[in-house]
VOGUDREN-411452 format. One line per field, with one value per residue (C-alpha): x, y, z. Coordinates in steps of 0.05 Angstrom, whole numbers, plus 5000, padded with zeros to 4 digits. Example, Ala and Ser with C-alpha at 12.3 -4.5 7.8 and 13.67 -1.06 7.14 Angstrom:
BEGIN
xx <- (5246/5273) $
yy <- (4910/4979) $
zz <- (5156/5143) $
END
This chain:
BEGIN
xx <- (2210/2279/2346/2368/2326/2371/2439/2478/2492/2563/2582/2637/2587/2533/2574/2629/2598/2653/2658/2702/2745/2689/2631/2590/2613/2543/2511/2561/2557/2482/2494/2540/2484/2434/2481/2499/2574/2601/2557/2581/2655/2640/2605/2662/2723/2747/2681/2712/2774/2727/2683/2744/2773/2703/2701/2769/2751/2693/2738/2787/2727/2704/2772/2814/2868/2896/2928/2898/2936/2982/2927/2884/2942/2956/2884/2875/2936/2909/2839/2866/2910/2850/2806/2857/2873/2798/2780/2834/2813/2743/2755/2809/2800) $
yy <- (4845/4879/4849/4905/4881/4819/4855/4852/4917/4943/4935/4988/5037/5017/5018/5066/5110/5102/5062/5003/4982/4934/4984/4983/4915/4880/4939/4939/4863/4873/4929/4887/4834/4888/4913/4977/4970/5039/5052/4988/5009/5080/5047/4998/5003/4931/4897/4865/4840/4814/4776/4746/4726/4691/4659/4632/4606/4569/4539/4517/4479/4448/4431/4396/4373/4442/4487/4554/4579/4626/4655/4667/4702/4746/4767/4777/4826/4865/4869/4891/4944/4970/4970/5013/5063/5072/5080/5135/5165/5169/5199/5248/5271) $
zz <- (6156/6136/6143/6188/6243/6246/6248/6310/6343/6353/6429/6423/6394/6445/6509/6493/6443/6392/6329/6322/6262/6237/6243/6178/6155/6162/6125/6071/6058/6053/6003/5958/5953/5936/5879/5915/5902/5911/5972/6002/5992/6023/6081/6097/6049/6068/6048/5987/6017/6074/6026/5993/6060/6078/6012/6026/6095/6063/6010/6065/6100/6031/5995/6048/5998/5991/6046/6043/6105/6069/6029/6093/6129/6071/6064/6136/6136/6076/6107/6174/6141/6102/6162/6202/6147/6137/6209/6219/6153/6174/6243/6226/6155) $
END
């Protein structure tokens, strides 16, 4: 069985016929864990900031002594910015 069989379909692409800002994120994360780093970046440019964000969210749950709120907000803003720029670059250039 392949991991792609367990991936969630994009509702925007399925029902509206157009990709969303997060399309390709699941496949890019799988590519990172397979060691295909440049392919993952080309699939979804925000993959590394997304992984850093998810790691920090995990730290926030494990390490209750520290406050990761400011870091999470910063990473969310950076990740959103990269996603928007990549979306428009992919569709208009």
